[in-house]
C-alpha positions as CSV (number, residue, x, y, z in Angstrom):
1,X,0.0,0.0,0.0
2,X,1.4,3.4,-1.0
3,X,0.7,6.3,1.4
4,X,0.0,9.7,0.0
5,X,2.8,12.3,0.4
6,X,2.3,15.5,2.3
7,X,2.9,18.9,0.7
8,X,6.3,20.4,1.5
9,X,6.6,23.8,3.2
10,X,7.0,26.6,0.6
11,X,10.2,28.5,0.9
12,X,10.2,32.2,1.9
13,X,9.4,34.5,-0.9
14,X,8.0,31.9,-3.2
15,X,4.4,32.2,-4.2
16,X,2.2,29.2,-4.6
17,X,2.4,25.7,-3.5
18,X,5.7,23.8,-3.8
19,X,5.5,20.7,-5.9
20,X,6.6,17.4,-4.4
21,X,8.0,14.4,-6.3
22,X,5.8,11.6,-7.2
23,X,6.3,8.4,-5.3
24,X,8.6,6.0,-7.0
25,X,9.1,2.4,-6.2
26,X,12.5,0.7,-6.0
27,X,13.2,-2.1,-8.3
28,X,12.5,-5.4,-6.6
29,X,15.5,-7.7,-6.3
30,X,15.1,-11.2,-7.6
31,X,12.9,-13.2,-5.3
32,X,12.2,-10.3,-2.9
33,X,9.4,-7.9,-2.2
34,X,9.5,-4.2,-2.9
35,X,9.8,-1.9,0.0
36,X,8.1,1.5,0.3
37,X,10.3,4.6,0.4
38,X,10.2,6.8,3.5
39,X,7.9,9.8,3.1
40,X,9.6,13.1,2.7
41,X,9.4,15.7,5.4
42,X,6.2,17.8,4.8
43,X,4.0,20.2,6.6
44,X,0.8,19.3,8.3
45,X,-1.1,20.4,5.2
46,X,-2.3,17.2,3.4
47,X,-3.1,19.0,0.2
48,X,-1.5,17.2,-2.8
49,X,0.9,19.1,-5.0
50,X,-0.4,20.8,-8.2
51,X,2.4,20.0,-10.5
52,X,5.3,17.4,-10.9
53,X,8.2,19.8,-10.7
54,X,11.3,18.8,-8.8
55,X,11.6,20.0,-5.2
56,X,13.7,23.0,-4.4
57,X,16.8,23.0,-2.1
58,X,14.7,23.9,0.9
59,X,13.1,20.4,1.0
60,X,14.5,17.9,3.4
61,X,16.7,15.1,1.9
62,X,15.0,11.7,2.1
63,X,16.4,9.4,4.8
64,X,18.5,6.4,3.6
65,X,16.5,3.4,2.6
66,X,16.8,0.2,4.6
67,X,17.6,-2.9,2.6
68,X,14.9,-5.5,2.0
69,X,14.7,-8.1,4.6
70,X,15.1,-10.9,2.1
71,X,17.7,-9.1,-0.1
72,X,20.9,-10.9,-1.0
73,X,23.8,-9.4,1.0
74,X,26.2,-10.0,-2.0
75,X,24.0,-7.9,-4.3
76,X,23.8,-5.2,-1.7
77,X,27.5,-5.2,-1.2
78,X,28.2,-5.1,-4.9
79,X,26.0,-2.1,-5.5
80,X,27.5,-0.1,-2.6
81,X,30.0,2.7,-3.3
82,X,33.5,1.6,-2.2
83,X,34.3,5.1,-1.1
84,X,31.3,5.3,1.1
85,X,32.1,1.8,2.5
86,X,35.5,2.9,3.7
87,X,35.1,6.6,4.4
88,X,31.6,6.7,5.9
89,X,31.0,7.4,9.5
90,X,28.9,4.3,10.0
91,X,28.7,0.8,8.5
92,X,28.4,0.5,4.8
93,X,25.2,-0.4,3.0
94,X,24.4,-4.1,2.8
95,X,25.9,-4.9,6.3
96,X,29.2,-6.3,5.0
97,X,31.2,-3.9,7.3
98,X,28.7,-3.7,10.1
99,X,31.4,-4.9,12.6
100,X,33.9,-2.1,11.8
101,X,34.1,1.1,13.8
102,X,35.8,4.3,13.1
103,X,38.9,5.0,15.2
104,X,38.5,8.0,17.4
105,X,40.9,10.9,16.8
106,X,43.9,11.4,19.1
107,X,42.3,14.6,20.4
108,X,39.2,12.7,21.5
109,X,41.3,10.1,23.1
110,X,43.3,12.7,25.0
111,X,40.1,14.6,26.1
112,X,38.5,11.3,27.2
113,X,41.6,10.2,29.2
114,X,41.7,13.6,30.9
115,X,38.1,13.5,31.9
116,X,38.5,9.9,33.2
117,X,41.6,10.9,35.1
118,X,39.9,13.9,36.6
119,X,36.9,11.9,37.6
120,X,39.1,9.3,39.2
121,X,41.2,11.8,41.0
122,X,38.0,13.1,42.8
123,X,37.5,9.7,44.4
124,X,39.2,8.8,47.7
125,X,41.4,6.2,46.1
126,X,42.4,8.6,43.4
127,X,43.3,11.3,45.8
128,X,45.5,8.9,47.8
129,X,47.3,7.5,44.7
130,X,47.8,10.9,43.2
131,X,49.4,12.2,46.4
132,X,51.8,9.2,46.4
133,X,52.7,9.7,42.7
134,X,53.3,13.4,43.3
135,X,55.6,12.6,46.2
136,X,57.5,10.0,44.2
137,X,58.0,12.5,41.3
138,X,59.2,15.1,43.7
139,X,61.8,12.7,45.2
140,X,62.9,11.6,41.7
141,X,63.3,15.2,40.7
142,X,65.3,16.0,43.8
143,X,67.6,13.0,43.2
144,X,68.2,14.0,39.6
145,X,68.9,17.6,40.5
146,X,71.3,16.4,43.2
147,X,73.1,14.1,40.8
148,X,73.7,17.0,38.4
149,X,74.4,19.8,40.9
150,X,76.4,18.2,43.7
151,X,79.3,17.0,41.5
152,X,79.4,20.5,39.9
153,X,79.6,22.2,43.3
154,X,81.7,19.8,45.3
155,X,83.7,18.4,42.4
156,X,84.7,14.9,41.6
157,X,86.5,12.9,44.3
158,X,90.1,13.8,44.2
159,X,92.4,11.2,42.8
160,X,96.1,11.2,43.5
161,X,96.8,12.8,40.1
162,X,94.2,15.5,40.7
163,X,95.7,16.3,44.1
164,X,99.1,16.9,42.5
165,X,97.8,19.8,40.5
166,X,95.7,21.3,43.2
167,X,98.4,23.1,45.2
168,X,101.6,21.9,43.6
169,X,103.6,22.9,40.5
170,X,102.3,22.3,37.0
171,X,104.1,19.0,36.7
172,X,102.2,17.5,39.6
173,X,105.3,16.1,41.4
174,X,107.6,17.9,43.8
175,X,110.6,19.8,42.5
176,X,113.7,17.6,42.2
177,X,116.8,18.5,44.2
178,X,120.4,18.3,43.6
179,X,121.8,15.0,42.3
180,X,123.3,12.8,45.0
181,X,126.7,12.5,43.4
182,X,130.2,13.7,44.2
183,X,129.0,17.3,43.8
184,X,125.5,18.7,43.6
185,X,125.3,19.6,39.9
186,X,121.7,19.5,38.9
187,X,118.4,17.6,38.9
188,X,118.5,13.8,39.2
189,X,118.1,12.3,35.7
190,X,119.5,15.2,33.9
191,X,123.2,14.0,34.0
192,X,125.1,10.9,34.8
193,X,124.9,9.5,38.4
194,X,128.4,10.6,39.2
195,X,130.1,13.8,38.0
196,X,133.5,12.6,39.0
197,X,135.4,9.4,39.9
198,X,133.6,7.6,42.7
199,X,135.5,7.2,46.0
200,X,137.2,3.9,46.3
201,X,135.0,2.6,49.0
202,X,131.7,3.6,47.4
203,X,131.6,1.6,44.2
204,X,128.8,1.7,41.6
205,X,125.4,1.3,43.2
206,X,124.0,-2.0,42.0
207,X,121.8,-3.2,44.9
208,X,121.0,-3.0,48.5
209,X,124.6,-4.0,49.5
210,X,127.4,-2.1,47.7
211,X,131.1,-1.9,48.5
212,X,133.4,-4.2,50.2
213,X,133.4,-2.6,53.7
214,X,131.8,0.2,55.7
215,X,128.7,2.2,55.0
216,X,128.3,2.9,51.3
217,X,126.4,6.1,51.9
218,X,129.6,7.7,53.4
219,X,130.7,8.3,49.9
220,X,128.1,11.1,49.7
221,X,129.5,13.0,52.6
222,X,130.5,16.1,50.6
223,X,127.2,16.2,48.7
224,X,125.2,15.6,51.9
225,X,127.0,18.4,53.7
226,X,126.0,20.9,51.1
227,X,122.4,19.7,51.0
228,X,122.3,19.8,54.8
229,X,123.4,23.4,54.9
230,X,120.6,24.4,52.6
231,X,117.8,22.2,53.9
232,X,118.6,21.6,57.6
233,X,118.5,17.8,57.0
234,X,121.0,16.0,59.2
235,X,124.0,15.0,57.1
236,X,123.7,11.3,58.0
237,X,120.0,11.3,57.0
238,X,120.8,13.1,53.7
239,X,123.4,10.5,52.9
240,X,120.9,7.8,53.5
241,X,118.3,9.4,51.2
242,X,120.8,10.2,48.4
243,X,122.2,6.7,48.5
244,X,118.8,5.1,48.3
245,X,118.1,7.1,45.2
246,X,121.3,5.9,43.5
247,X,120.5,2.3,44.4
248,X,116.9,2.5,43.1
249,X,118.1,4.1,39.8
250,X,120.0,0.8,39.2
251,X,117.5,-1.6,40.5
252,X,114.2,0.2,39.5
253,X,115.2,2.2,36.5
254,X,111.6,3.1,35.5
255,X,110.7,4.4,39.0
256,X,112.9,7.6,38.9
257,X,112.4,8.3,42.6
258,X,114.0,11.4,43.9
259,X,115.7,11.6,47.3
260,X,113.6,14.6,48.1
261,X,110.5,12.4,48.4
262,X,112.3,10.1,50.8
263,X,113.5,13.1,52.8
264,X,110.0,14.5,53.0
265,X,108.6,11.2,54.3
266,X,111.4,11.0,56.8
267,X,110.6,14.5,58.0
268,X,106.8,14.0,58.3
269,X,107.2,10.6,60.0
270,X,110.0,11.3,62.6
271,X,111.7,14.6,61.8
272,X,114.6,12.6,60.4
273,X,114.9,10.2,63.3
274,X,114.5,12.7,66.1
275,X,110.9,11.9,67.3
276,X,110.3,11.0,70.9
277,X,113.7,12.5,71.9
278,X,115.7,10.2,69.6
279,X,118.9,11.1,67.7
280,X,120.7,9.6,64.7
281,X,124.1,8.2,65.5
282,X,126.9,8.6,62.9
283,X,126.1,5.1,61.6
284,X,122.4,6.1,61.1
285,X,120.9,4.2,64.0
286,X,118.1,6.0,65.9
287,X,118.6,5.9,69.6
288,X,116.5,5.3,71.6
289,X,114.3,3.3,69.2
290,X,111.4,5.2,67.8
291,X,108.0,3.4,68.4
292,X,104.6,4.8,67.7
293,X,101.4,4.4,69.6
294,X,99.7,1.0,69.6
295,X,97.5,0.5,66.6
296,X,94.4,-0.3,68.8
297,X,91.8,1.6,66.8
298,X,91.7,4.5,69.3
299,X,92.2,8.2,68.6
300,X,91.8,7.8,64.8
301,X,94.4,5.1,64.6
302,X,94.0,1.9,62.7
303,X,93.4,-1.4,64.6
304,X,96.1,-3.9,63.8
305,X,96.7,-6.9,66.0
306,X,100.3,-8.0,66.7
307,X,102.0,-9.6,63.7
308,X,105.6,-10.0,65.0
309,X,105.1,-11.3,68.5
310,X,106.7,-8.1,69.7
311,X,110.1,-8.9,68.2
312,X,110.3,-5.5,66.4
313,X,108.0,-3.2,68.2
314,X,108.0,-4.8,71.7
315,X,104.2,-5.1,71.8
316,X,102.6,-8.6,71.8
317,X,99.0,-7.3,71.6
318,X,99.0,-4.6,68.9
319,X,101.4,-3.6,66.2
320,X,103.3,-0.3,66.4
321,X,105.0,1.8,63.7
322,X,108.8,1.6,64.2
323,X,111.9,3.4,63.1
324,X,112.7,6.8,61.4
325,X,110.4,5.9,58.5
326,X,107.7,4.4,60.7
327,X,107.2,0.9,59.2
328,X,104.5,-1.5,60.5
329,X,106.3,-4.8,61.4
330,X,104.4,-6.8,58.8
331,X,105.4,-4.4,56.1
332,X,109.0,-4.4,57.2
333,X,109.1,-8.2,57.1
334,X,108.1,-7.9,53.5
335,X,110.2,-5.0,52.2
336,X,113.0,-4.6,54.7
337,X,116.5,-3.9,53.2
338,X,120.2,-3.8,54.3
339,X,121.6,-0.6,52.9
340,X,124.5,-0.1,55.4
341,X,126.3,-3.4,54.6
342,X,126.1,-4.7,58.2
343,X,124.3,-7.9,57.4
344,X,121.1,-7.0,59.1
345,X,117.8,-5.4,58.1
346,X,117.2,-2.9,60.8
347,X,114.1,-0.7,60.7
348,X,115.7,1.6,63.3
349,X,118.6,2.4,60.8
350,X,117.9,5.4,58.6
351,X,120.0,3.8,55.9
352,X,118.0,0.5,55.8
353,X,114.7,2.3,56.3
354,X,115.2,4.9,53.5
355,X,116.1,2.2,51.0
356,X,113.2,0.0,52.1
357,X,110.8,3.0,51.8
358,X,112.1,3.7,48.2
359,X,111.5,0.0,47.3
360,X,108.0,0.2,48.7
361,X,107.2,3.4,46.7
362,X,108.5,1.9,43.5
363,X,106.3,-1.2,43.7
364,X,103.9,-2.2,40.9
365,X,106.0,-0.6,38.2
366,X,105.3,3.0,39.2
367,X,107.0,5.9,37.5
368,X,107.2,8.7,40.1
369,X,107.7,11.4,37.5
370,X,104.0,10.8,36.6
371,X,101.7,12.7,39.0
372,X,99.2,9.9,39.4
373,X,102.0,7.4,40.2
374,X,103.6,9.8,42.7
375,X,100.5,10.5,44.6
376,X,99.4,6.9,44.4
377,X,102.7,5.8,45.9
378,X,102.5,8.3,48.8
379,X,98.9,7.4,49.6
380,X,99.8,3.7,49.6
381,X,102.4,4.6,52.3
382,X,99.8,6.3,54.3
383,X,96.3,6.7,52.9
384,X,95.5,10.1,54.4
385,X,95.1,13.2,52.2
386,X,96.7,15.6,54.7
387,X,99.6,13.3,55.1
388,X,100.2,13.1,51.3
389,X,99.9,16.9,51.0
390,X,102.4,17.4,53.8
391,X,104.9,15.1,52.1
392,X,104.4,16.9,48.8
393,X,104.9,20.3,50.3
394,X,108.1,19.2,52.1
395,X,109.6,17.4,49.1
396,X,108.9,20.4,46.9
397,X,110.6,22.7,49.4
398,X,113.7,20.4,49.6
399,X,113.9,20.3,45.9
400,X,113.8,24.1,45.5
401,X,116.2,24.7,48.4
402,X,118.8,22.1,47.3
403,X,118.6,23.0,43.6
404,X,119.6,26.7,44.1
């Protein structure tokens, strides 16, 4: 049954009734029944149109037609426009893409997520969680800022090489003093070991024991006297430091240790064998013996239990530093030397102790003309920053005074 169409509303300024199109029937698919078109939007006036002219633009577009109930989906799909099937806002005609939906735009997703988050944040659980997240973000930002700002303000931890350039000369090692030879004629390493013919009883330094008889360091008496007049180092101690350098230049050629470093250690440790009221005898033995406080962990000292049964330091409970160069008994047992040719390794002899200290500093292939190696050697002797700086300052002073 075909229903009559209502008359369209006439546009403004147009006289007379507006014609409406005649009803048309859709072609019936094979084996199916025809469906009636939807009526066009009209006014309440049921008067039929007077002519068959086409409707103007003011008329409302007819709604899309629903497919027949018994229509073949293949036919409907084939007749659909491909562009409409893919670009349309809803499913394409014929129902072939009825399950597909249009992806929302990123802006809609963002707005939706913001609204959901805002609604969630107003709940009790949301307020608690957001507070925790904010606190976590604040802590993370503080840690990140600290990691960037603290190193810039405080600076990197000072290594031995860095300390050398902090207050010392550009080279990072103390100034070298006069060469321990027959006469002081320059910086060690710049000329030969000896500038003249060695005394008969001195011999060429080739190891810890040199020369047939006597104390080999006595050959440096003239040089040591001149150094002592400029630096206030006791002559016997200067002889021991100079002789140790000569021996090490033969036994540890790559080390290049200067006597000024040994002299600086001797000064800082025991004031060249004069700590606790001791004095150096002409043969270099400190009397009375110099023994440090017990290493019992008190007063900032390390805690080291006895390692020598009191044979060297007289203490059977804790170790004590001993001698002019203040060796720990266990270290002396490892590195002790006999530099005065008396057949004994005596930590209370400035001769033996100076040579042993040089051997200790030259361990592990160090080259003490390199700032990092020099500072590393001193800190291995005593791992205290102030101690290493005091040794550096004194060695540099001795180098400048004796080299003038």
